[in-house]
VOSE-820774 format. One line per field, with one value per residue (C-alpha): residue number from 1; x, y, z. Coordinates in steps of 0.2 Angstrom, whole numbers, padded with zeros to 4 digits, m for minus. Example, Ala and Ser with C-alpha at 12.3 -4.5 7.8 and 13.67 -1.06 7.14 Angstrom:
2
i = (1:2);
c1 = (0062:0068);
c2 = (m0022:m0005);
c3 = (0039:0036);
This chain:
1007
i = (1:2:3:4:5:6:7:8:9:10:11:12:13:14:15:16:17:18:19:20:21:22:23:24:25:26:27:28:29:30:31:32:33:34:35:36:37:38:39:40:41:42:43:44:45:46:47:48:49:50:51:52:53:54:55:56:57:58:59:60:61:62:63:64:65:66:67:68:69:70:71:72:73:74:75:76:77:78:79:80:81:82:83:84:85:86:87:88:89:90:91:92:93:94:95:96:97:98:99:100:101:102:103:104:105:106:107:108:109:110:111:112:113:114:115:116:117:118:119:120:121:122:123:124:125:126:127:128:129:130:131:132:133:134:135:136:137:138:139:140:141:142:143:144:145:146:147:148:149:150:151:152:153:154:155:156:157:158:159:160:161:162:163:164:165:166:167:168:169:170:171:172:173:174:175:176:177:178:179:180:181:182:183:184:185:186:187:188:189:190:191:192:193:194:195:196:197:198:199:200:201:202:203:204:205:206:207:208:209:210:211:212:213:214:215:216:217:218:219:220:221:222:223:224:225:226:227:228:229:230:231:232:233:234:235:236:237:238:239:240:241:242:243:244:245:246:247:248:249:250:251:252:253:254:255:256:257:258:259:260:261:262:263:264:265:266:267:268:269:270:271:272:273:274:275:276:277:278:279:280:281:282:283:284:285:286:287:288:289:290:291:292:293:294:295:296:297:298:299:300:301:302:303:304:305:306:307:308:309:310:311:312:313:314:315:316:317:318:319:320:321:322:323:324:325:326:327:328:329:330:331:332:333:334:335:336:337:338:339:340:341:342:343:344:345:346:347:348:349:350:351:352:353:354:355:356:357:358:359:360:361:362:363:364:365:366:367:368:369:370:371:372:373:374:375:376:377:378:379:380:381:382:383:384:385:386:387:388:389:390:391:392:393:394:395:396:397:398:399:400:401:402:403:404:405:406:407:408:409:410:411:412:413:414:415:416:417:418:419:420:421:422:423:424:425:426:427:428:429:430:431:432:433:434:435:436:437:438:439:440:441:442:443:444:445:446:447:448:449:450:451:452:453:454:455:456:457:458:459:460:461:462:463:464:465:466:467:468:469:470:471:472:473:474:475:476:477:478:479:480:481:482:483:484:485:486:487:488:489:490:491:492:493:494:495:496:497:498:499:500:501:502:503:504:505:506:507:508:509:510:511:512:513:514:515:516:517:518:519:520:521:522:523:524:525:526:527:528:529:530:531:532:533:534:535:536:537:538:539:540:541:542:543:544:545:546:547:548:549:550:551:552:553:554:555:556:557:558:559:560:561:562:563:564:565:566:567:568:569:570:571:572:573:574:575:576:577:578:579:580:581:582:583:584:585:586:587:588:589:590:591:592:593:594:595:596:597:598:599:600:601:602:603:604:605:606:607:608:609:610:611:612:613:614:615:616:617:618:619:620:621:622:623:624:625:626:627:628:629:630:631:632:633:634:635:636:637:638:639:640:641:642:643:644:645:646:647:648:649:650:651:652:653:654:655:656:657:658:659:660:661:662:663:664:665:666:667:668:669:670:671:672:673:674:675:676:677:678:679:680:681:682:683:684:685:686:687:688:689:690:691:692:693:694:695:696:697:698:699:700:701:702:703:704:705:706:707:708:709:710:711:712:713:714:715:716:717:718:719:720:721:722:723:724:725:726:727:728:729:730:731:732:733:734:735:736:737:738:739:740:741:742:743:744:745:746:747:748:749:750:751:752:753:754:755:756:757:758:759:760:761:762:763:764:765:766:767:768:769:770:771:772:773:774:775:776:777:778:779:780:781:782:783:784:785:786:787:788:789:790:791:792:793:794:795:796:797:798:799:800:801:802:803:804:805:806:807:808:809:810:811:812:813:814:815:816:817:818:819:820:821:822:823:824:825:826:827:828:829:830:831:832:833:834:835:836:837:838:839:840:841:842:843:844:845:846:847:848:849:850:851:852:853:854:855:856:857:858:859:860:861:862:863:864:865:866:867:868:869:870:871:872:873:874:875:876:877:878:879:880:881:882:883:884:885:886:887:888:889:890:891:892:893:894:895:896:897:898:899:900:901:902:903:904:905:906:907:908:909:910:911:912:913:914:915:916:917:918:919:920:921:922:923:924:925:926:927:928:929:930:931:932:933:934:935:936:937:938:939:940:941:942:943:944:945:946:947:948:949:950:951:952:953:954:955:956:957:958:959:960:961:962:963:964:965:966:967:968:969:970:971:972:973:974:975:976:977:978:979:980:981:982:983:984:985:986:987:988:989:990:991:992:993:994:995:996:997:998:999:1000:1001:1002:1003:1004:1005:1006:1007);
c1 = (0166:0176:0175:0174:0184:0182:0197:0190:0174:0183:0189:0171:0166:0181:0175:0157:0157:0160:0169:0161:0175:0167:0173:0191:0204:0219:0229:0225:0241:0242:0251:0269:0274:0283:0268:0267:0285:0284:0292:0304:0312:0320:0328:0342:0336:0339:0344:0328:0333:0339:0323:0312:0322:0317:0299:0300:0307:0292:0280:0289:0288:0270:0267:0277:0266:0251:0258:0261:0280:0281:0300:0305:0293:0302:0319:0313:0306:0322:0332:0321:0323:0342:0340:0328:0340:0354:0344:0337:0319:0314:0295:0296:0308:0294:0280:0290:0295:0276:0273:0286:0276:0260:0269:0275:0258:0250:0264:0258:0276:0270:0286:0294:0279:0279:0297:0294:0280:0290:0304:0292:0285:0302:0306:0290:0287:0304:0298:0291:0287:0284:0272:0255:0247:0263:0264:0246:0250:0265:0254:0240:0253:0259:0241:0240:0256:0251:0234:0244:0255:0240:0231:0247:0250:0232:0235:0250:0238:0247:0231:0237:0251:0238:0226:0241:0245:0227:0225:0241:0234:0217:0226:0235:0220:0210:0224:0223:0204:0205:0188:0187:0203:0196:0180:0190:0201:0187:0179:0195:0198:0180:0182:0198:0189:0174:0186:0195:0178:0179:0162:0158:0174:0171:0153:0158:0171:0159:0145:0156:0160:0141:0137:0149:0143:0125:0129:0137:0123:0136:0123:0136:0148:0134:0129:0146:0147:0129:0135:0150:0139:0127:0142:0147:0129:0130:0146:0137:0123:0110:0103:0088:0098:0111:0097:0090:0106:0108:0091:0095:0111:0102:0089:0103:0113:0098:0095:0113:0115:0130:0125:0142:0140:0122:0130:0140:0124:0114:0128:0129:0110:0110:0123:0112:0098:0109:0114:0096:0093:0081:0089:0075:0078:0096:0095:0084:0096:0111:0102:0098:0116:0121:0109:0117:0135:0131:0122:0137:0150:0157:0165:0174:0158:0148:0160:0160:0141:0140:0151:0140:0125:0134:0138:0119:0115:0129:0121:0104:0112:0109:0127:0124:0118:0132:0145:0137:0137:0155:0161:0153:0162:0178:0176:0173:0187:0200:0196:0200:0216:0212:0223:0218:0200:0203:0212:0197:0184:0195:0194:0176:0174:0185:0174:0159:0167:0172:0154:0149:0161:0171:0188:0199:0191:0191:0210:0213:0205:0213:0230:0226:0222:0238:0248:0241:0244:0262:0263:0256:0266:0250:0256:0240:0230:0243:0241:0222:0223:0236:0223:0210:0221:0225:0206:0204:0218:0211:0194:0203:0212:0229:0234:0252:0248:0235:0247:0260:0248:0241:0258:0263:0247:0251:0269:0262:0247:0259:0271:0258:0249:0232:0228:0210:0214:0229:0216:0206:0221:0225:0208:0209:0226:0219:0205:0219:0229:0213:0208:0226:0223:0238:0228:0242:0246:0227:0225:0240:0233:0215:0220:0231:0216:0204:0216:0218:0199:0197:0210:0202:0185:0179:0167:0159:0176:0180:0164:0169:0187:0179:0167:0182:0191:0175:0175:0194:0191:0176:0186:0201:0189:0189:0170:0171:0183:0172:0157:0166:0172:0155:0147:0158:0155:0136:0137:0146:0133:0119:0127:0129:0111:0105:0113:0109:0114:0128:0133:0149:0161:0172:0158:0150:0159:0152:0155:0157:0142:0131:0133:0118:0129:0138:0122:0117:0134:0133:0116:0122:0137:0126:0113:0126:0131:0113:0115:0097:0094:0109:0103:0086:0093:0103:0088:0079:0093:0095:0078:0083:0099:0091:0078:0093:0102:0086:0080:0097:0089:0083:0085:0089:0080:0086:0083:0093:0107:0111:0116:0121:0127:0145:0146:0158:0172:0170:0171:0187:0195:0190:0197:0214:0213:0209:0223:0236:0227:0226:0245:0245:0231:0240:0256:0245:0238:0255:0261:0246:0252:0269:0263:0253:0270:0276:0292:0304:0298:0300:0314:0327:0318:0301:0309:0317:0300:0291:0302:0300:0281:0280:0290:0278:0263:0272:0276:0258:0251:0263:0257:0239:0242:0251:0237:0222:0231:0237:0232:0225:0212:0209:0205:0193:0184:0182:0172:0159:0157:0157:0145:0130:0119:0111:0126:0136:0124:0118:0109:0091:0083:0078:0071:0062:0054:0048:0040:0032:0024:0018:0010:0001:m0008:m0026:m0023:m0011:0003:0020:0034:0040:0058:0063:0081:0086:0104:0113:0111:0096:0081:0081:0065:0064:0048:0047:0031:0025:0033:0049:0064:0064:0061:0073:0069:0080:0074:0087:0082:0094:0091:0090:0076:0066:0066:0061:0046:0041:0042:0031:0018:0017:0014:0001:m0009:m0011:m0022:m0038:m0045:m0031:m0029:m0011:m0009:m0013:0003:0015:0007:0007:0026:0030:0019:0029:0045:0039:0025:0024:0041:0033:0015:0015:0024:0010:m0004:0004:0006:m0012:m0007:m0021:m0010:0007:0018:0028:0046:0049:0066:0072:0060:0048:0042:0034:0024:0008:0009:m0009:m0011:0000:m0010:m0009:m0019:m0036:m0036:m0027:m0016:m0027:m0041:m0032:m0022:m0022:m0006:0003:0018:0032:0048:0057:0051:0064:0056:0038:0028:0019:0010:m0009:m0017:m0036:m0044:m0054:m0072:m0078:m0068:m0066:m0061:m0053:m0056:m0048:m0051:m0044:m0059:m0057:m0043:m0026:m0008:0007:0024:0042:0051:0070:0068:0053:0037:0020:0003:m0011:m0030:m0043:m0051:m0070:m0074:m0064:m0079:m0091:m0078:m0077:m0096:m0100:m0087:m0095:m0112:m0106:m0096:m0106:m0094:m0081:m0075:m0071:m0060:m0062:m0051:m0046:m0051:m0039:m0022:m0006:m0009:m0027:m0028:m0011:m0013:m0030:m0024:m0021:m0039:m0044:m0040:m0041:m0034:m0041:m0032:m0041:m0028:m0012:0004:0020:0034:0049:0066:0079:0078:0064:0061:0056:0041:0026:0007:m0003:m0016:m0032:m0025:m0009:0002:0013:0020:0036:0041:0053:0039:0028:0040:0036:0017:0009:0000:0001:m0018:m0020:m0023:m0023:m0018:m0025:m0018:m0030:m0021:m0003:0009:0026:0038:0035:0042:0043:0059:0060:0073:0074:0057:0064:0053:0038:0045:0051:0033:0028:0042:0039:0021:0026:0039:0026:0015:0003:0000:m0001:m0004:m0013:m0006:m0007:0007:m0001:m0016:m0032:m0047:m0058:m0072:m0062:m0055:m0072:m0079:m0064:m0065:m0084:m0082:m0067:m0077:m0092:m0081:m0071:m0085:m0083:m0070:m0066:m0056:m0038:m0034:m0025:m0041:m0052:m0042:m0041:m0060:m0062:m0051:m0061:m0077:m0071:m0065:m0081:m0094:m0085:m0086:m0100:m0091:m0074:m0067:m0062:m0047:m0032:m0028:m0042:m0040:m0022:m0011:m0018:m0005:m0005:0012:0015:0005:m0011:m0014);
c2 = (0464:0474:0485:0503:0515:0504:0512:0529:0522:0516:0533:0540:0527:0531:0549:0545:0535:0542:0528:0530:0533:0546:0537:0536:0546:0538:0554:0563:0568:0579:0596:0594:0608:0609:0606:0588:0584:0570:0573:0558:0555:0539:0547:0560:0578:0587:0605:0615:0628:0615:0605:0621:0624:0607:0610:0627:0618:0607:0621:0630:0614:0613:0631:0627:0612:0623:0634:0618:0618:0600:0597:0612:0605:0588:0597:0606:0590:0581:0595:0593:0574:0577:0588:0576:0562:0572:0576:0559:0564:0548:0551:0568:0559:0546:0559:0569:0554:0551:0568:0565:0549:0560:0572:0558:0550:0567:0567:0550:0544:0528:0519:0533:0536:0517:0518:0534:0526:0510:0521:0530:0513:0505:0520:0522:0503:0503:0517:0510:0522:0519:0533:0526:0542:0546:0528:0529:0544:0534:0519:0530:0537:0520:0515:0530:0526:0508:0515:0527:0513:0502:0515:0518:0500:0498:0513:0503:0489:0478:0474:0459:0469:0483:0472:0465:0483:0487:0471:0475:0492:0485:0473:0488:0499:0486:0483:0502:0502:0516:0513:0527:0520:0503:0508:0517:0502:0490:0502:0503:0484:0481:0493:0485:0468:0475:0483:0467:0458:0448:0454:0442:0447:0465:0465:0456:0470:0484:0476:0474:0493:0497:0487:0497:0513:0509:0503:0520:0529:0537:0542:0553:0539:0526:0535:0533:0514:0512:0521:0509:0494:0500:0502:0484:0477:0488:0480:0463:0468:0467:0484:0485:0480:0494:0507:0501:0505:0521:0527:0522:0533:0547:0547:0548:0562:0573:0571:0575:0589:0581:0587:0585:0566:0568:0572:0556:0546:0554:0551:0532:0531:0538:0526:0511:0519:0520:0502:0497:0508:0520:0535:0547:0543:0543:0561:0566:0560:0567:0584:0583:0580:0594:0606:0602:0603:0621:0626:0621:0628:0611:0614:0597:0587:0598:0596:0577:0577:0587:0574:0560:0569:0569:0551:0547:0558:0549:0532:0539:0544:0562:0567:0586:0586:0574:0586:0601:0594:0587:0604:0612:0600:0603:0622:0620:0608:0619:0634:0623:0617:0599:0592:0574:0577:0588:0574:0562:0575:0578:0559:0559:0573:0564:0549:0559:0566:0548:0542:0557:0552:0568:0559:0574:0582:0566:0564:0582:0579:0562:0570:0584:0571:0562:0577:0579:0561:0563:0579:0570:0554:0545:0529:0519:0533:0534:0516:0519:0534:0527:0514:0527:0536:0520:0517:0534:0530:0513:0521:0533:0519:0525:0508:0511:0524:0513:0499:0510:0517:0500:0494:0508:0505:0487:0491:0501:0490:0475:0484:0490:0473:0479:0462:0467:0482:0473:0460:0475:0483:0466:0464:0481:0477:0461:0471:0481:0466:0457:0473:0472:0453:0450:0435:0425:0441:0444:0426:0428:0443:0437:0421:0431:0442:0427:0418:0433:0436:0418:0419:0434:0426:0441:0430:0445:0450:0432:0430:0445:0438:0422:0431:0440:0424:0418:0433:0430:0412:0417:0430:0418:0406:0393:0392:0376:0385:0401:0391:0383:0399:0408:0394:0396:0415:0412:0399:0410:0424:0412:0405:0423:0428:0414:0422:0437:0452:0461:0477:0481:0495:0483:0476:0492:0494:0499:0488:0492:0484:0473:0455:0451:0451:0435:0425:0431:0427:0410:0406:0411:0399:0385:0387:0388:0370:0365:0362:0366:0360:0370:0385:0384:0385:0400:0409:0407:0413:0428:0434:0433:0443:0456:0459:0460:0473:0483:0480:0476:0465:0450:0435:0418:0402:0384:0382:0397:0393:0377:0387:0379:0360:0356:0342:0328:0333:0351:0345:0335:0351:0361:0349:0350:0368:0371:0360:0371:0387:0382:0382:0401:0404:0396:0406:0422:0419:0418:0433:0443:0440:0446:0461:0467:0470:0487:0486:0494:0481:0465:0453:0447:0430:0438:0447:0431:0422:0435:0433:0414:0416:0428:0415:0401:0412:0416:0398:0393:0407:0400:0382:0388:0396:0380:0369:0378:0377:0359:0344:0336:0350:0349:0330:0334:0347:0337:0324:0338:0342:0323:0318:0330:0337:0321:0309:0320:0316:0334:0333:0334:0337:0355:0352:0336:0346:0359:0347:0338:0355:0357:0340:0344:0359:0359:0367:0360:0372:0376:0388:0400:0408:0420:0426:0441:0441:0453:0442:0431:0427:0410:0402:0389:0380:0368:0357:0344:0330:0327:0337:0356:0363:0376:0386:0400:0415:0426:0443:0456:0464:0481:0475:0466:0481:0493:0482:0482:0501:0501:0490:0501:0516:0507:0499:0516:0522:0513:0521:0513:0495:0497:0486:0471:0472:0476:0463:0449:0453:0450:0434:0427:0429:0425:0412:0405:0395:0386:0386:0368:0363:0371:0363:0346:0347:0353:0368:0379:0391:0399:0404:0418:0423:0438:0445:0463:0475:0460:0465:0480:0469:0460:0444:0442:0454:0445:0441:0426:0433:0426:0428:0436:0424:0427:0419:0403:0403:0410:0419:0420:0431:0427:0435:0418:0400:0398:0414:0409:0395:0388:0375:0374:0386:0386:0403:0407:0404:0421:0436:0449:0465:0481:0494:0511:0524:0541:0550:0568:0582:0584:0581:0588:0583:0579:0562:0562:0577:0571:0580:0570:0578:0566:0570:0560:0545:0549:0531:0524:0528:0518:0504:0502:0504:0490:0479:0482:0478:0462:0458:0466:0460:0471:0489:0504:0520:0535:0550:0557:0541:0532:0535:0526:0528:0523:0509:0499:0493:0485:0476:0459:0458:0455:0443:0455:0472:0483:0500:0511:0524:0530:0520:0523:0510:0521:0516:0519:0516:0507:0524:0532:0520:0523:0520:0536:0536:0547:0559:0562:0551:0539:0522:0518:0501:0500:0503:0489:0475:0481:0478:0464:0454:0436:0433:0441:0431:0445:0464:0474:0490:0496:0512:0509:0516:0510:0517:0535:0548:0535:0527:0508:0500:0482:0481:0476:0490:0480:0463:0472:0477:0458:0452:0465:0460:0441:0446:0455:0439:0441:0426:0437:0454:0462:0478:0488:0491:0508:0518:0514:0526:0526:0518:0503:0499:0499:0487:0475:0475:0473:0457:0452:0452:0444:0429:0429:0421:0405:0397:0383:0395:0401:0419:0419:0411:0424:0438:0429:0427:0445:0450:0439:0447:0464:0457:0448:0460:0476:0479:0492:0502:0500:0490:0476:0485:0478:0496:0493:0474:0469:0480:0470:0456:0445:0442:0429:0413:0416:0397);
c3 = (0035:0047:0062:0055:0064:0079:0089:0088:0094:0109:0113:0112:0125:0136:0136:0138:0153:0170:0179:0196:0208:0219:0235:0229:0239:0232:0227:0243:0253:0268:0267:0272:0284:0300:0310:0304:0310:0323:0340:0338:0355:0349:0334:0334:0336:0319:0317:0316:0303:0291:0292:0290:0274:0268:0272:0263:0248:0248:0249:0235:0224:0227:0222:0206:0203:0204:0190:0179:0181:0185:0182:0193:0206:0205:0207:0223:0230:0227:0236:0250:0251:0252:0267:0276:0272:0280:0295:0297:0295:0287:0288:0279:0266:0263:0261:0249:0239:0238:0231:0217:0213:0211:0199:0188:0188:0182:0169:0163:0167:0176:0178:0187:0197:0202:0207:0218:0227:0230:0237:0248:0254:0258:0269:0278:0281:0291:0303:0319:0333:0351:0353:0348:0341:0331:0325:0319:0308:0300:0297:0289:0277:0273:0269:0258:0248:0245:0238:0227:0221:0218:0208:0197:0194:0188:0176:0170:0166:0179:0188:0198:0206:0209:0218:0228:0233:0238:0248:0258:0261:0266:0279:0286:0286:0296:0308:0313:0312:0298:0292:0279:0271:0272:0263:0249:0246:0245:0232:0222:0222:0217:0203:0196:0196:0187:0175:0170:0169:0186:0191:0205:0214:0210:0216:0232:0237:0233:0243:0258:0256:0254:0270:0280:0274:0277:0295:0298:0289:0278:0264:0255:0252:0250:0235:0227:0230:0224:0208:0206:0209:0196:0184:0187:0183:0167:0162:0165:0153:0168:0163:0174:0189:0185:0183:0200:0209:0199:0205:0223:0221:0213:0228:0241:0232:0230:0249:0253:0240:0232:0215:0207:0209:0202:0185:0185:0190:0176:0164:0168:0168:0150:0145:0150:0140:0125:0127:0127:0112:0122:0114:0119:0137:0135:0128:0143:0156:0147:0146:0164:0168:0157:0166:0183:0177:0170:0186:0196:0183:0181:0164:0162:0166:0155:0140:0143:0143:0127:0119:0125:0118:0101:0102:0104:0089:0079:0083:0078:0061:0064:0060:0059:0077:0082:0075:0083:0100:0098:0093:0108:0119:0110:0113:0131:0134:0125:0136:0151:0143:0146:0132:0135:0133:0119:0109:0113:0106:0091:0087:0090:0077:0065:0067:0062:0047:0043:0043:0032:0019:0022:0023:0021:0036:0046:0042:0048:0065:0068:0064:0077:0090:0086:0088:0106:0110:0105:0116:0131:0127:0127:0119:0119:0111:0097:0093:0092:0081:0069:0066:0062:0050:0042:0040:0031:0019:0016:0011:0000:m0009:m0003:0001:0004:0017:0025:0027:0034:0048:0052:0055:0066:0076:0077:0083:0097:0102:0103:0114:0126:0126:0120:0111:0107:0098:0090:0083:0076:0067:0060:0053:0045:0037:0030:0021:0012:0007:0001:m0009:m0017:m0021:m0009:m0003:0006:0017:0020:0025:0038:0047:0047:0055:0068:0072:0074:0086:0097:0097:0102:0115:0123:0122:0111:0101:0091:0085:0080:0071:0060:0057:0051:0040:0033:0029:0021:0009:0006:0000:m0010:m0019:m0021:m0030:m0016:m0012:m0001:0011:0010:0015:0030:0037:0034:0044:0059:0058:0058:0072:0084:0081:0084:0100:0106:0102:0113:0128:0138:0127:0135:0126:0137:0133:0124:0113:0108:0091:0074:0059:0041:0032:0043:0049:0038:0023:0029:0030:0012:0005:0013:0007:m0011:m0011:m0004:m0017:m0031:m0025:m0024:m0005:m0002:0016:0023:0013:0020:0038:0033:0025:0041:0052:0039:0044:0062:0059:0049:0063:0075:0065:0066:0084:0092:0105:0096:0108:0100:0103:0106:0087:0082:0094:0084:0070:0053:0054:0049:0037:0042:0030:0037:0055:0051:0044:0059:0071:0062:0060:0078:0085:0076:0081:0099:0100:0095:0108:0122:0118:0117:0134:0142:0132:0138:0156:0153:0143:0158:0167:0161:0150:0163:0176:0166:0171:0158:0159:0154:0140:0133:0135:0126:0111:0112:0113:0098:0088:0093:0086:0070:0067:0071:0059:0045:0049:0047:0030:0024:0030:0022:0005:0007:m0004:0012:0014:m0005:m0003:0012:0004:m0012:m0002:0000:m0019:m0023:m0009:m0013:0000:0008:0008:0019:0034:0037:0053:0047:0065:0062:0044:0050:0065:0053:0041:0056:0061:0044:0044:0060:0054:0049:0032:0019:0021:0013:0019:0005:0006:m0008:m0008:m0018:m0024:m0035:m0051:m0048:m0037:m0028:m0022:m0009:m0005:0010:0010:0023:0014:0003:0000:m0001:m0018:m0026:m0041:m0049:m0058:m0069:m0063:m0056:m0039:m0047:m0059:m0046:m0034:m0048:m0052:m0033:m0034:m0050:m0042:m0026:m0037:m0048:m0034:m0025:m0040:m0038:m0054:m0064:m0071:m0073:m0058:m0068:m0079:m0064:m0053:m0067:m0070:m0052:m0052:m0067:m0056:m0039:m0040:m0058:m0055:m0040:m0045:m0051:m0035:m0024:m0034:m0033:m0014:m0013:m0003:0004:0015:0011:0025:0018:0024:0013:0009:0007:m0003:m0006:0012:0005:m0008:m0003:m0013:m0010:m0025:m0037:m0053:m0064:m0078:m0072:m0053:m0038:m0028:m0012:m0022:m0022:m0006:0012:0016:0033:0034:0047:0053:0054:0057:0071:0080:0077:0086:0071:0080:0077:0089:0090:0093:0108:0104:0111:0104:0117:0108:0115:0101:0100:0087:0082:0074:0076:0078:0071:0077:0069:0076:0071:0073:0070:0058:0049:0050:0052:0050:0055:0055:0063:0053:0052:0047:0061:0073:0062:0060:0079:0082:0069:0078:0095:0088:0081:0098:0112:0126:0118:0124:0114:0118:0107:0104:0121:0130:0118:0126:0129:0148:0149:0137:0136:0153:0149:0133:0142:0148:0130:0116:0101:0101:0087:0084:0071:0070:0061:0063:0053:0050:0046:0039:0052:0071:0080:0089:0073:0070:0080:0084:0086:0100:0100:0113:0102:0113:0104:0107:0097:0090:0105:0117:0110:0116:0134:0132:0141:0127:0134:0132:0115:0100:0087:0086:0072:0066:0052:0046:0044:0032:0025:0012:0018:0006:m0008:m0001:0002:0014:0017:0026:0043:0051:0045:0052:0067:0071:0069:0080:0094:0095:0096:0109:0119:0119:0105:0093:0077:0071:0056:0048:0032:0020:0015:0022:0014:0012:0028:0018:0011:0028:0036:0023:0025:0044:0044:0033:0044:0060:0052:0046:0062:0072:0062:0074:0063:0052:0055:0056:0040:0032:0039:0032:0015:0015:0020:0005:m0007:m0001:m0007:m0023:m0027:m0020:m0020:m0039:m0038:m0024:m0032:m0017:m0029:m0033:m0024:m0017:m0004:0001:m0003:0009:0025:0030:0045:0053:0066:0069:0060:0058);
């Protein structure tokens, strides 16, 4: 498990975020001509002609600068300074020294720029004039030089000194009542605090600036500050607050006509929508920004926005579209000659080719980007791109070249102090070593990466490092250590999930594989050791993680936040391990402070201390490697294998609570967890009493998935009895091994937590040779026990139904490149009318009256929502799955989470389809629908796994609403009895075939 091309992703994000500095004036300098020379009665009078020659040199230097002749400009400025020094014009000397600082800054030569600004500051701070007006001009320039110094120090990653410089500028600006400068400085200080993650300090300064702007009714500048405050909340992950400030800013700029700022606001809004997974809204905002940029002929902004659109399409998996927009962005920026942006867009294109598996093209673009980085002396970008090139060589199995490029990357990243990126390159390097079976070297770099991520508080990164260590020990035939590191990885993920999800720039990284694999590998190893209690916890969390991989915004609960309990021996190991690791972490924190000082500005003591700290970290790393392979650790871990599952005092709190819930239900109920592994099928059954039950079936994943496809093919032909064979085969694998256990426990209802492609299989239709499973048990599907409140919920005695139906007309539309062609459902009208006849207090909405706009707002007034219309659960993004309303409007799976369903017991979608085009994924789109309904407040939902003929659906729903009026029955029982009605009485009309009754499943709490 690894960050895939993570560093190129960072480049994409740098290009795709307008850091809102609309109020900044840091680099402004007044033209230096003879009219700005102060009449200095208290200084010796210089010779006029010589001074004018100095001023002309400055004017000539600035002309050279405009032509891109930077070195020639510096030479002319230095000649001018020599004249000003000779003539005693210290003020002009300081201003020209400031100009030289600006040139060096533009050349990315930060150390020289800092030295120039410091020289200018030293001169101008010594000038004190008696004339009030003249002295005010000197003080204003002093403030400006301090701002320039602060800006450059921040660019050099020395944010402490940058803030100190800005604070000094702020004090001086307030002393001379220079309010414009005060506001700019407050804005810049605020932005630095936000950039380094000190959000409260940043917001405090930005709010101070905003209050001053608003008191002076400065709408133009207020818009810029509002934009920056919005960006701070975006970094905090408070997306709705960010959008509120962006909207305020957008409203102001549209009043003031500052349309250039409008492009930045729209880009930032789009970035928030992207973080929320609202890709359609993100594209709309980006395209609006692009339109403004093109109207104003803002080529640079237009190019950046085109690149941003490409990033959205990349995240949507539409790589051809992503490539097209990135290439358009590259063409525009190349015409402008902006080599910095060109290198970023080249990296973006390389990343897309990487995703497409076109490694040759990816390498070509990364190498082009690297050449520009070297041309610009952009050292940080070189470190990033060497990592990306290393990744291409790793994927190409050119391991020596991969190692070489990762090591080049690490050399640079360590020198510039980018610890986060260093950890990523270390993880990548570890993958190569592991692939080469150089396990000790892999162990070393993985542990270094984990220590850095822990030091920085980057817990997502640390969880991946721990997973990598789990993989390493599993391959190294040390399963106990593998389990321990997998557990730590899972527990970090679960603690993060409980908190507000904050997709900051640093965290928006793509991974190879999915985190879900860690959970599956951990369950596999636990089950091999017969540690069933721990495995059951992992299986439940696996369901949560799979949902999170799909929806991206699944919030944890108090139960999921507990993660997987560590056994006593594991805890002892972790205590010792952490003690050694903490020495490296403390050294790393001190190292980070020194690295924030540019190399040229480090004292000899700092240089020596840096060497010492690196030695401490190297020693700690070696101690960790020695410890994990020591006899002491072997003794600790041996206690686990000898003690078994129970004797190691696993905390049974979660398992006991689950069994207590089962004991309190009105029906005798069991929870059934199947787990599909490559070489076998594991079945876990939890009943109200006793230990969890484990059964193992020797069936390969490939063979099981093939049988599921056969079943779905056979069941959809109601004229054929082939379904009996395919259904019985699956029964033999899934139910027969636990049939005696179910019978012994007297089970009446099965709570089913399906895995992988089993989510496309309605187990109600599994056949034992005599009867269908639903004839013996009611079946309630759940996303995960930890996400579903399984307490016994009595239904409302009077069902109030809102029924909507799409009965006539036709809609053809595209979703993410897939064309859908849906016609009205003639029997849907009868279905709804029969429902209303049974439940007269209900309401119906047909065709045009059945729209997203008119009906969704009414949902919470009813306790059952019945939608007799098309719905498609599509593999891919939540935005690709939808419910079609009668007027042609659609609600995506993402939209469903915003519905208000707190008073709703049940949502019914009677004409859903899954597995469109014959392709099956892992079924998370189906579970995602159930989760979104629960998240919106509904107790449970009924959906179909394929669309049934109109008549069959009507027959089932007629039976369902008739039985529903018996309030003693659970919703799962009502559905099971309705299905039995079709089995037993539908023989004359052919509705006894499982094609008609089996696709309907209840998800959530149907108890």
